[in-house]
C-alpha positions in Angstrom: 32.6 220.8 50.3 31.9 217.4 51.8 29.5 217.0 54.6 30.2 214.6 57.1 27.4 214.7 59.1 25.4 217.6 61.0 28.5 218.8 62.7 31.5 218.4 60.5 32.3 219.4 57.2 35.5 219.2 54.7 36.2 221.8 52.5 38.3 221.1 49.5 40.2 223.1 47.3 43.2 222.7 45.3 45.8 222.4 47.6 44.3 220.5 51.0 41.3 219.2 52.8 40.2 221.8 56.0 38.4 220.0 58.8 35.8 222.4 60.0 33.2 222.1 62.5 29.6 223.9 61.5 28.8 226.3 64.1 24.8 226.2 63.1 24.5 229.8 62.4 25.0 232.1 59.7 26.4 235.5 59.0 26.2 238.3 56.7 28.9 239.0 54.0 29.6 240.7 51.1 29.1 238.9 47.7 29.9 240.9 44.6 28.4 244.2 46.3 25.4 242.1 47.8 24.7 241.0 51.4 24.6 237.3 51.3 24.1 234.3 54.1 26.2 232.2 54.7 26.9 229.0 56.9 29.7 229.8 59.7 32.2 227.2 60.0 35.1 226.9 62.6 38.5 225.5 61.0 40.4 222.6 63.2 42.7 221.6 61.0 44.4 221.8 56.8 45.5 218.1 55.9 46.9 216.9 52.5 44.8 213.8 52.2 41.0 213.1 53.1 42.3 210.0 54.9 44.1 212.5 57.3 41.4 215.0 57.9 39.3 212.3 58.7 41.7 210.7 61.0 41.2 213.9 62.7 37.6 214.0 63.4 38.4 210.5 64.6 40.6 212.2 67.2 38.1 215.1 67.7 35.5 212.9 68.5 37.3 210.9 71.1 38.3 214.2 72.7 34.4 215.2 72.7 33.7 212.1 74.4 36.0 212.3 77.3 36.7 216.0 78.1 34.3 216.1 80.6 34.0 213.9 83.9 36.1 210.9 85.0 36.5 207.8 82.9 38.3 204.4 83.6 40.5 203.1 81.3 38.7 200.0 80.4 35.4 202.7 79.2 37.9 204.6 76.7 39.2 201.7 75.1 35.9 200.4 74.6 34.3 203.8 73.1 37.5 204.2 71.3 37.1 200.8 69.4 33.4 201.7 69.1 34.0 204.7 67.3 36.6 203.5 65.0 34.6 200.7 64.5 31.7 202.8 63.1 33.6 205.5 61.4 35.4 202.4 59.4 32.0 201.2 58.5 30.4 204.3 57.2 33.7 205.1 55.0 33.3 201.1 53.9 29.3 201.9 52.7 30.6 205.1 50.8 33.2 203.5 48.9 30.5 200.4 48.0 27.9 202.9 47.4 
């Protein structure tokens, strides 16, 4: 699992990358007959590549910012550009270690 930030994770398996929102709560589940507390996540989508999962996360970030209220096109473009630059900067920093 890849922790992107406090609200998002990407679960990785042999077949896909699952973008998941951290629900910030836990649930009791049975593992090998024992009750275990596990974090809860809500799946947003499954993707063939990490890049696709990150692009979807960027889209989700845009939607969250603009879903309430009324916004100008100029504001939307400015925020979209800022978000994209911030994500690209984060990816560059991670890749350059």
